[in-house]
N, C-alpha and C positions, 0 to 999 in steps of 0.2 A: 682510362687513357694510358696509365702506366702500370705495369704489374711487376712485382718483386716476388720471386720464388727462391726459398732457400732449400738447401739440402745438405746432407752429411752427418746429420745428428744420428744419436743412438745411445746404446750402453756400452760404457767402457769400464775397466777397472781403474782404480786410483794409480797414477803414475804413467797411465796410458796417454794416447794421443788420438786427435780426432781433427779432420779439415772440414769446415763448413764452406760452402759455397752459396753464392746468391747471384742470380741473373736478373737483370732489369730489361724489360721489353715493352713494346707499345710505342706510342707517339713520343719519342725521345729526340730533341734537338741537341742537348748536351747534359753532361751530368757533372755537377760539381763535387760536393763532398758524398762519401759513401760510409757507412758505419754500421756497428754492430752492437746491440743492446741485449740485455738479458732481464728475465723476470723470473725469480724463483717463487715458489708458493708462499703466499702471505706477505710478500715484500713488493716494494715498488720496482718498477723498471728502471735499470741503472745502465750507464754507458759502459761498454767494455773497450771499444777502440773505434777510432774514426780515421779516414784517410782522405786528404783533399785532392784536388785536380792537379796539384803539383807534387803529390806522393809524399807530403809531409803527413806524419802520423801522430796520432795521441793515444794514450791507453790508460785504463785505470791502474792505479798502484797496485790492486791486488792481483792483475794479470801481468804486470810487466816482468819481462824476463822469461815468461812461459807462453804468452799468446804473440802471434804476429799477424798483422792485417797487411794485406796487399790487394792490388786490383789489376785488372787487365782492361783498360779504358777501351780498347777495340772491340772488345766483345761485351762491354757493359757488365762487367762481373767484379765481385769483390769477394775476397777469401779471408778465413779466419783460421789460421794453424794454431791448434791448441795442444801444448805439450804439457807433461807433467800435471795431468789434470787431478783435481782433488774433490772430496764429495761436495765441498762448498760451491763447486762450479756447477753443480746440478741446477738447471733451469731451462726455460724455453728461451732460445736464441732468436732474436729478430735482427733482419737487416733493414737499413733504410737508406734512401738516396735523396739528394736535393737535385731536381730535374728541371731543366727548361724544357717545355715541349713546343716552343716556337722560338725564333730568332729574337723577335721583339718583345716578347712576353717575359713576365716574371718567373721566378722559380718557386716550386712547391715540393713539400717533403712527402715521400711515399714510404709506405711500410709494407713488409712482407707479413705472411700468416705465421711465420715462426717454425723452429724446428726445436724438438726436444733433446737435450743432452743429459743424460743421467750417468753419474760417476759413482759405481758401487762395486764392492766386492761381493 
């Protein structure tokens, strides 16, 4: 019913920048929160940053001051601007969205397939 597709990952040197994008499509009545998570090899998936429908944001301490989350609600998109990247930021980055598919129904959480970010010299 709802699909999320991430883009913008790749290989970057330490200190470099990347901008991730995620677009939600399908049967969407409204989107509440949108977020970015990441999972490094051998580790659990962890929160990177989230943004709610009022554009309030929250981010993990490890990325504060370096990563910025934003959204374009008209386009059902969420972005993650990543600056001053470090090798420890290497992971698969996933976006998710809390979506209502009908006016009277409840909300469900949807995930994208992920995009690889590798920080290495």
